[in-house]
C-alpha positions in Angstrom: -7.7 -55.2 -19.0 -4.0 -54.3 -19.2 -2.4 -56.5 -21.9 0.9 -58.4 -21.2 3.2 -60.2 -23.6 5.1 -63.1 -21.9 8.1 -64.5 -23.9 9.0 -68.0 -22.7 9.1 -71.6 -23.8 9.0 -72.9 -20.2 5.7 -74.5 -19.1 6.3 -73.9 -15.4 6.7 -70.1 -16.0 3.6 -70.1 -18.2 1.5 -71.8 -15.5 2.9 -69.6 -12.8 2.1 -66.5 -14.8 -1.5 -67.7 -15.5 -2.1 -68.4 -11.8 -0.7 -65.1 -10.6 -1.9 -62.7 -13.3 -4.7 -64.1 -15.5 -7.5 -62.8 -13.2 -6.5 -59.2 -13.6 -4.6 -59.0 -16.9 -4.9 -60.2 -20.5 -1.9 -62.5 -21.1 -0.4 -63.4 -24.4 2.4 -66.0 -24.7 4.9 -65.8 -27.5 6.9 -68.9 -28.1 9.9 -67.0 -29.5 9.2 -67.7 -33.2 9.5 -65.1 -35.8 10.5 -61.4 -35.5 9.4 -59.9 -32.2 10.1 -56.3 -33.5 7.3 -56.8 -36.1 4.9 -57.9 -33.4 5.7 -55.0 -31.2 5.1 -52.6 -34.2 1.5 -53.9 -34.5 0.4 -54.2 -30.9 1.1 -51.9 -27.9 1.5 -53.9 -24.7 1.2 -52.6 -21.1 4.0 -54.9 -19.9 6.5 -57.4 -21.4 8.0 -60.3 -19.5 11.1 -62.0 -21.1 12.6 -65.3 -19.9 16.3 -64.6 -20.0 17.1 -68.3 -20.2 16.1 -68.2 -23.9 19.1 -68.4 -26.1 18.4 -65.0 -27.5 17.0 -63.4 -24.3 19.4 -60.4 -24.3 18.7 -59.9 -28.0 14.9 -59.8 -27.3 15.5 -57.3 -24.5 17.4 -55.1 -26.9 14.4 -55.2 -29.4 12.1 -53.7 -26.8 14.1 -50.4 -26.7 11.9 -49.2 -29.6 9.0 -48.9 -27.1 10.5 -47.1 -24.1 7.0 -46.4 -22.6 6.4 -50.1 -22.0 8.2 -51.6 -18.9 10.0 -54.9 -19.4 10.6 -57.5 -16.7 13.5 -59.9 -17.1 13.2 -63.3 -15.4 16.3 -65.5 -15.1 18.6 -67.7 -13.0 20.0 -66.1 -9.8 23.2 -64.9 -11.5 24.4 -61.4 -10.7 26.1 -60.8 -14.0 22.9 -61.6 -15.9 20.8 -59.3 -13.7 23.2 -56.4 -14.1 23.4 -56.8 -17.9 19.6 -57.0 -18.2 19.2 -53.8 -16.2 21.8 -52.1 -18.3 20.0 -53.0 -21.5 16.8 -51.4 -20.2 14.9 -53.9 -18.1 12.6 -52.3 -15.5 13.4 -55.0 -13.0 15.0 -58.5 -12.8 13.3 -61.4 -11.0 15.5 -64.3 -10.0 14.2 -67.9 -10.4 12.6 -69.7 -8.7 9.7 -67.2 -9.0 6.8 -67.1 -6.6 3.3 -65.9 -7.5 3.5 -63.2 -4.8 6.8 -61.9 -6.1 5.6 -61.6 -9.7 2.4 -60.0 -8.7 4.2 -57.3 -6.6 6.8 -56.6 -9.3 4.1 -56.3 -12.0 2.0 -53.9 -9.9 5.1 -51.8 -9.1 6.1 -51.7 -12.8 2.6 -50.5 -13.9 2.5 -47.9 -11.1 5.8 -46.6 -12.3 4.5 -46.4 -15.9 1.4 -44.6 -14.8 3.5 -42.0 -12.8 5.8 -41.6 -15.9 2.7 -40.7 -18.0 1.4 -38.4 -15.4 4.7 -36.5 -15.1 4.9 -36.3 -18.9 1.3 -34.9 -19.0 2.0 -32.3 -16.3 5.1 -31.2 -18.1 3.2 -30.7 -21.3 0.5 -28.8 -19.5 3.2 -26.7 -17.9 4.6 -25.8 -21.3 1.2 -24.8 -22.5 0.5 -22.7 -19.4 3.7 -20.7 -19.8 3.9 -20.5 -23.5 4.2 -16.7 -24.0 2.8 -16.9 -27.5 -0.4 -18.4 -26.1 -1.0 -15.7 -23.5 -4.2 -13.7 -24.1 -2.8 -10.4 -25.2 -4.8 -8.4 -27.7 -4.7 -5.2 -25.8 -1.6 -3.0 -26.6 -0.8 -2.6 -22.9 -0.4 -6.3 -22.2 1.3 -6.9 -25.6 4.1 -4.6 -24.5 4.4 -6.6 -21.3 4.8 -9.9 -23.1 7.3 -8.4 -25.5 9.4 -7.2 -22.6 9.3 -10.6 -20.9 10.5 -12.3 -24.1 13.5 -10.0 -24.0 14.4 -10.4 -20.3 13.4 -13.9 -19.4 16.7 -15.4 -20.6 18.7 -13.1 -18.4 19.5 -13.3 -14.7 18.4 -9.7 -14.0 16.2 -9.0 -11.0 12.7 -8.1 -11.9 10.1 -5.9 -10.1 6.5 -6.5 -11.2 3.9 -3.9 -10.3 0.1 -3.9 -10.6 -3.1 -4.2 -8.8 -4.2 -7.3 -6.9 -5.5 -10.0 -9.3 -3.8 -8.8 -12.5 -1.7 -11.9 -12.8 1.7 -11.1 -11.2 2.2 -14.7 -9.9 1.5 -16.1 -13.4 3.9 -13.6 -14.9 6.7 -14.6 -12.5 6.1 -18.3 -13.3 6.2 -17.5 -17.1 9.5 -15.7 -16.7 11.0 -18.7 -14.8 9.7 -21.4 -17.1 11.0 -19.6 -20.2 14.5 -19.1 -18.7 17.5 -21.3 -18.6 16.7 -22.0 -15.0 13.4 -23.7 -15.8 14.7 -27.2 -14.7 15.6 -25.8 -11.3 13.2 -24.9 -8.5 10.7 -22.1 -8.7 9.9 -21.0 -5.1 6.9 -18.7 -4.4 6.9 -16.8 -1.1 4.1 -14.5 0.0 5.6 -11.9 2.2 2.2 -10.6 3.3 0.8 -14.0 4.6 3.7 -15.1 6.8 4.2 -13.4 10.2 7.5 -11.5 10.5 8.8 -13.8 13.2 8.5 -16.8 10.9 9.3 -15.1 7.6 13.0 -14.7 8.4 13.2 -18.5 9.1 11.2 -19.2 5.9 13.6 -17.2 3.8 17.0 -18.0 5.3 16.4 -21.1 7.4 17.4 -21.7 11.0 19.6 -23.9 13.1 18.5 -26.2 15.8 17.8 -24.2 19.0 17.7 -20.9 17.2 14.3 -20.1 18.9 11.7 -21.8 20.9 10.3 -24.7 18.9 13.3 -25.0 16.6 13.9 -28.7 17.4 15.9 -29.3 14.3 17.8 -27.4 11.6 15.8 -26.3 8.5 16.9 -24.9 5.2 15.3 -21.7 3.9 13.7 -20.9 0.6 16.8 -19.2 -0.8 18.9 -22.3 -0.1 16.2 -24.6 -1.4 15.9 -22.6 -4.7 19.7 -22.7 -5.5 20.1 -22.5 -9.3 16.4 -21.5 -9.7 14.1 -18.6 -9.1 12.6 -17.1 -6.0 9.4 -15.1 -6.4 8.8 -12.7 -3.5 5.1 -11.7 -3.7 4.1 -8.4 -1.9 7.7 -7.4 -1.2 6.4 -4.1 0.1 5.3 -5.8 3.3 8.8 -6.8 4.3 9.8 -5.4 7.7 12.7 -2.9 7.9 14.9 -5.6 9.6 14.2 -8.2 6.8 14.7 -5.5 4.1 18.2 -5.0 5.5 19.0 -8.7 5.5 17.5 -9.2 2.1 19.6 -6.3 0.7 22.7 -8.0 2.0 21.7 -11.2 0.2 21.1 -9.4 -3.0 24.5 -7.7 -2.9 26.5 -10.9 -2.1 24.2 -13.8 -2.8 25.3 -15.1 0.7 23.5 -15.4 4.0 23.5 -17.2 7.4 20.7 -19.3 8.8 18.9 -17.9 11.8 21.0 -18.8 14.8 23.9 -19.9 12.7 27.3 -18.5 11.7 28.1 -20.5 8.6 28.0 -18.5 5.3 25.8 -20.1 2.7 25.9 -19.2 -1.0 22.9 -19.4 -3.2 22.6 -18.7 -6.9 19.0 -17.6 -7.4 17.2 -15.2 -9.6 14.9 -12.8 -7.7 11.5 -11.7 -9.1 9.6 -9.4 -6.7 6.0 -8.2 -7.0 3.9 -5.6 -5.2 0.6 -3.8 -5.5 2.0 -0.8 -3.5 3.7 2.3 -4.8 7.2 1.7 -3.5 8.3 5.2 -4.3 5.6 6.6 -2.0 6.6 4.0 0.6 10.2 5.3 0.4 9.0 8.8 1.1 7.0 7.7 4.0 9.9 5.6 5.4 8.2 2.2 4.9 10.7 0.9 2.3 14.5 1.3 1.9 15.5 3.3 -1.1 18.7 1.3 -1.7 16.7 -1.9 -1.7 14.2 -0.4 -4.2 17.0 0.4 -6.7 18.4 -3.1 -6.2 15.2 -4.9 -7.1 14.1 -2.4 -9.7 16.6 -3.5 -12.4 13.8 -4.4 -14.8 10.3 -2.9 -14.1 7.2 -4.5 -15.5 3.7 -3.1 -14.8 0.6 -5.2 -15.3 -2.4 -3.1 -16.4 -5.8 -3.6 -14.7 -8.4 -5.6 -16.5 -10.5 -2.6 -17.3 -7.7 -1.4 -19.5 -7.7 -4.7 -21.4 -11.3 -4.9 -22.6 -10.1 -6.3 -25.9 -9.1 -9.4 -24.0 -12.4 -10.0 -22.1 -14.0 -12.3 -24.7 -10.9 -14.6 -25.0 -10.3 -14.6 -21.3 -13.9 -15.5 -20.6 -13.7 -18.4 -23.0 -10.4 -19.6 -21.4 -11.8 -19.6 -17.9 -15.0 -21.3 -19.0 -13.1 -24.2 -20.4 -10.7 -24.4 -17.5 -13.3 -24.4 -14.8 -15.6 -26.8 -16.7 -12.7 -29.2 -16.9 -11.9 -28.8 -13.1 -15.5 -29.0 -12.0 -16.3 -31.7 -14.5 -19.4 -29.9 -15.8 -20.4 -29.5 -19.5 -21.3 -25.8 -20.1 -21.2 -24.7 -23.7 -21.3 -20.9 -23.4 -23.0 -17.8 -22.1 -26.2 -15.9 -22.7 -25.3 -13.2 -25.4 -25.9 -10.3 -22.9 -23.4 -11.6 -20.4 -20.3 -10.6 -22.5 -21.8 -7.1 -22.8 -22.1 -7.0 -19.0 -18.5 -8.1 -18.7 -17.3 -5.4 -21.1 -19.1 -2.6 -19.2 -18.1 -3.7 -15.7 -14.9 -2.2 -14.2 -13.5 -5.3 -12.6 -11.9 -4.1 -9.3 -10.6 -7.6 -8.6 -9.2 -7.8 -12.2 -8.5 -11.2 -13.8 -8.9 -13.1 -10.5 -12.4 -11.6 -10.1 -13.3 -12.6 -13.7 -12.2 -16.1 -13.0 -14.2 -16.3 -9.8 -17.3 -14.9 -11.4 -17.2 -17.5 -14.2 -16.5 -20.4 -11.8 -19.5 -19.3 -9.7 -21.6 -19.0 -12.8 -20.7 -22.6 -13.8 -21.6 -23.9 -10.3 -24.9 -22.1 -10.3 -26.0 -23.0 -13.8 -28.4 -25.8 -14.4 -28.3 -25.6 -18.2 -25.8 -25.9 -20.9 -25.8 -22.1 -21.2 -24.9 -19.8 -18.3 -27.8 -17.3 -17.9 -27.7 -13.7 -16.6 -29.2 -14.7 -13.2 -26.2 -17.1 -12.7 -23.7 -14.2 -12.9 -23.1 -12.2 -9.7 -20.9 -9.1 -10.1 -19.8 -6.7 -7.4 -21.8 -3.8 -6.0 -19.8 -1.3 -8.0 -22.0 -1.4 -11.1 -23.4 1.7 -12.8 -27.2 1.5 -12.1 -29.4 1.9 -15.2 -32.7 3.8 -15.2 -34.6 0.9 -16.9 -34.6 -2.8 -16.1 -35.2 -3.5 -19.8 -33.3 -1.6 -22.4 -35.1 -0.2 -25.4 -34.1 -2.3 -28.5 -33.0 0.8 -30.4 -30.6 1.9 -27.6 -27.2 0.2 -26.9 -26.0 -0.6 -23.4 -23.1 1.9 -23.9 -25.6 4.7 -24.8 -27.7 4.0 -21.7 -24.6 4.0 -19.5 -23.4 7.3 -21.1 -26.8 8.9 -20.3 -26.7 7.7 -16.7 -23.2 9.2 -16.2 -24.0 12.5 -17.9 -27.2 12.8 -15.8 -25.3 12.2 -12.6 -22.5 14.7 -13.6 -25.1 17.3 -14.5 -26.7 17.0 -11.0 -23.3 17.3 -9.4 -22.1 20.3 -11.4 -19.8 18.1 -13.4 -17.7 17.2 -10.4 -16.5 13.6 -11.1 -15.9 12.7 -7.4 -19.5 13.7 -6.4 -21.0 12.0 -9.5 -19.1 8.8 -8.6 -20.5 8.8 -5.1 -24.0 9.4 -6.4 -23.7 6.4 -8.8 -22.2 4.3 -6.0 -19.0 3.6 -7.9 -15.3 4.5 -7.4 -13.6 7.7 -8.7 -11.2 5.5 -10.7 -14.2 3.7 -12.4 -16.1 6.9 -13.4 -12.8 8.4 -14.7 -12.2 5.3 -16.9 -15.8 5.2 -18.1 -15.8 8.9 -19.0 -12.7 8.4 -21.2 -14.1 5.2 -22.7 -17.5 6.8 -23.6 -16.0 10.0 -24.8 -17.8 12.3 -22.4 -16.5 15.9 -22.4 -17.2 19.2 -20.7 -15.7 22.7 -21.3 -15.1 23.2 -17.5 -12.7 20.3 -17.4 -9.1 21.4 -17.6 -8.1 18.6 -20.1 -11.6 18.7 -21.7 -11.9 15.0 -21.1 
């Protein structure tokens, strides 16, 4: 039961407190003898109630400042000056006499709820700091280490950043990491997916609209650029912006001003722009799908996130991280994986990148009925190199077997990689990566891969 300390010498207040609170809370009455500071050092209370009619009421209230996490209720005569002074000295609330049971119940519940919310906010802030701690990011592979080093250099600036990389490589996480390690971290971080919002609504989403701007606009609405003033706007999949919105966005980048849809008032907004795309914007420029001047505006600092298959050094640590995270969320106690699973992960090409790895592990946790995730609980995509044998000889490694399977397919296809990939049922990119990884070479190849 929550533990309360009630400081009073008044019998009526003691009886009222017992009647109102004793059923749900453990009450301890202190008769105002001795040093309350020493008492508060030994015992942590969930709530303290102080009778301000005591001669040293304000002094007692001052003593509670050493425990800022415990709410203090002040009870006293209905005098405005006393109430004001008590609040100034740190009281959570002031209850004027005569006190009713209902009043003290409601005030106590409100105080405890406020304390709980304060703890929750503090917890979430600590979690946020851990999530976006750049020194805690899994980054053994040289390619991702270079990315983290670049972020550390640029996150404190206001420069516009363009993040490239395949779907699922962690572009959203990276944008959040940049924001929460910048001087803007106490201001809003607004995430907008340009691909998931229809063009007709995206303009209103970004810039806002005035009442009557279009059918259904029954009231004015501020846009995301206005909402994020002082913070960061993350535009995910910026390559999907329509030509009209590209033009309007370019104007905003150049002046940091805009007008709401249907309005004429110029609005200023100080935001940092982080954009991301899985498209090749230079190719989009050549095909007419993206403005060249906008590309150079957003491409001040360019960061490319490597695919997971180029970060195989990180697989083990990422697997451990996702196992712990999903077990916590699902509330399931899984201790680890069957030893062969990590080898499977290291030899899979991960077309969905980190997002796919996370989903595979989450699914494995849900399907597992034991403390250890077994091989039959892991479901990977169809793009897996088929092996000749269901059971591998003990003297032959998984890599050796895979190497033989690829060489056999290449030999049948006259060492044409594209044809061999089709025969194996995998992508051209995957076979090219595995050939390099396994050190397969042939004299006919121009670079003798």
